[in-house]
C-alpha positions in Angstrom: 124.0 65.6 15.3 121.7 63.3 13.5 122.0 62.7 9.8 119.1 61.4 7.8 118.5 60.7 4.2 115.4 60.1 2.1 114.6 59.2 -1.5 112.0 61.3 -3.4 110.3 59.9 -6.5 109.5 62.6 -9.0 107.0 61.8 -11.8 107.5 63.5 -15.1 104.7 63.6 -17.7 105.9 63.8 -21.3 103.9 64.4 -24.4 103.8 61.6 -27.0 103.0 64.2 -29.7 105.3 67.1 -28.7 108.3 65.4 -27.0 109.8 68.7 -25.8 106.6 69.3 -23.8 106.7 67.9 -20.3 105.7 68.7 -16.7 106.2 67.5 -13.2 102.9 69.2 -12.2 100.3 66.5 -11.8 97.5 69.1 -12.2 98.7 69.6 -15.8 98.9 65.9 -16.7 95.3 65.8 -17.7 95.9 68.7 -20.1 98.9 67.0 -21.6 96.9 63.8 -22.1 94.0 65.7 -23.7 96.3 67.6 -26.0 98.0 64.4 -27.1 94.6 63.1 -28.1 93.8 66.5 -29.7 97.1 67.6 -31.3 95.6 70.6 -33.0 95.3 72.1 -29.4 99.1 72.6 -29.4 99.0 74.6 -32.6 96.1 76.7 -31.4 97.8 77.8 -28.2 101.3 78.3 -29.6 100.4 80.2 -32.7 98.6 83.6 -33.0 96.1 82.6 -35.7 93.2 82.2 -33.2 91.9 85.5 -31.8 90.3 83.6 -28.9 92.8 80.9 -27.9 96.0 81.8 -29.7 99.3 82.7 -27.9 99.0 86.2 -26.4 95.2 86.2 -26.5 93.4 88.2 -23.8 91.7 84.9 -22.8 94.9 84.1 -20.8 96.2 86.0 -17.8 99.6 86.6 -16.3 103.0 85.3 -17.4 101.4 82.3 -19.2 99.7 84.5 -21.8 102.6 84.7 -24.2 105.1 82.3 -22.7 106.7 79.6 -24.9 107.9 77.5 -22.0 106.2 74.1 -21.4 104.4 75.3 -18.3 102.8 78.3 -20.1 101.9 76.2 -23.1 100.3 73.5 -20.9 98.3 76.1 -18.9 96.9 77.5 -22.1 96.1 74.0 -23.3 94.4 73.3 -20.0 92.3 76.5 -20.3 91.2 75.5 -23.8 90.4 72.0 -22.6 88.2 73.3 -19.8 86.5 75.8 -22.2 85.4 72.9 -24.5 83.5 71.4 -21.6 81.4 74.6 -21.0 77.8 75.1 -22.2 76.6 78.1 -24.2 78.7 80.3 -26.5 81.9 80.0 -24.5 82.0 76.2 -24.9 80.8 76.5 -28.5 83.6 78.9 -29.5 86.2 76.5 -28.0 84.8 73.5 -29.8 84.4 75.6 -33.0 88.1 76.6 -32.9 89.1 73.0 -32.4 87.1 71.8 -35.4 87.9 74.6 -37.8 91.5 75.7 -36.9 93.2 73.8 -39.8 90.7 74.9 -42.4 91.5 77.3 -45.2 90.8 80.9 -44.3 90.7 80.4 -40.5 90.8 83.8 -38.8 89.6 85.5 -35.6 88.5 88.9 -34.6 86.5 91.0 -32.2 82.7 90.8 -32.9 80.8 93.9 -31.6 77.1 94.7 -31.6 76.5 98.4 -32.7 73.2 99.9 -31.5 73.7 103.1 -33.5 75.3 104.9 -30.6 77.5 102.5 -28.7 79.1 99.1 -29.0 77.2 96.9 -26.7 78.0 93.2 -26.6 81.6 92.3 -27.6 83.3 88.9 -27.9 86.3 87.5 -29.7 85.3 84.7 -32.0 87.1 82.6 -34.7 85.7 82.0 -38.1 86.4 81.0 -41.7 84.9 82.5 -44.9 82.5 79.5 -45.1 81.4 79.8 -41.5 81.1 83.5 -40.9 77.3 83.5 -41.2 76.8 80.8 -38.7 79.3 82.5 -36.3 77.4 85.8 -36.8 74.1 83.9 -35.9 75.7 82.5 -32.7 77.0 85.9 -31.8 73.7 87.7 -32.4 71.8 85.0 -30.4 74.3 85.6 -27.5 74.0 89.4 -27.6 72.0 91.3 -25.0 68.4 91.4 -26.3 67.6 94.8 -24.7 69.6 96.8 -27.1 68.7 97.9 -30.6 70.6 95.9 -33.3 71.9 98.2 -36.1 74.9 96.1 -37.2 77.5 93.7 -36.1 81.1 94.7 -36.7 83.8 92.1 -37.1 87.0 94.0 -36.5 86.8 97.1 -38.5 84.3 95.7 -41.0 80.5 95.4 -41.0 79.6 91.7 -40.7 75.9 92.2 -40.8 73.4 95.0 -41.0 69.9 94.9 -39.6 66.9 96.6 -41.0 63.7 97.6 -39.1 61.7 95.1 -41.0 64.2 92.2 -40.5 63.3 89.9 -37.6 65.9 89.7 -34.8 67.4 86.3 -34.3 66.1 85.0 -31.0 68.0 81.9 -30.5 70.3 79.5 -32.4 70.3 75.9 -31.6 73.8 74.9 -30.4 75.2 71.9 -32.2 78.3 70.3 -30.8 80.8 70.6 -33.8 83.0 67.8 -32.3 80.3 65.1 -32.4 
């Protein structure tokens, strides 16, 4: 019989903002570092206020969707981090949530384009009372242009009605809200 021994060094990454949050998974270290630099990210993914990125959002899959354990929280943070890097409305909504989360009246809901017969384009978006019009503009610009636009519903409410004479919004210039 041969007996051997070895020493294994295990690195643990610990948050400087949320001390109870730590991981040995090197792939989540970047998410931890990013969230420490953007502490609102912890609140976004651990609370249910954001319809898009809050805990238990349909944006997340599997066991990490509603988990409160450090691994689940960090996987949701990492998803939010990666979304902020995207172009178009998907990146915009992540950056929007980061910027407006702590503002009064922050809320989120399902935005749906109604063509008079069916709901067509649908997307979860966050908003505040002050920003609802600009969020509606972004949503309408993202919607499929081939369908008639009768109204946009935000949850169970009508957010905007279109008339035949009103011009359809073709495009909205995207502005990075974090710059």
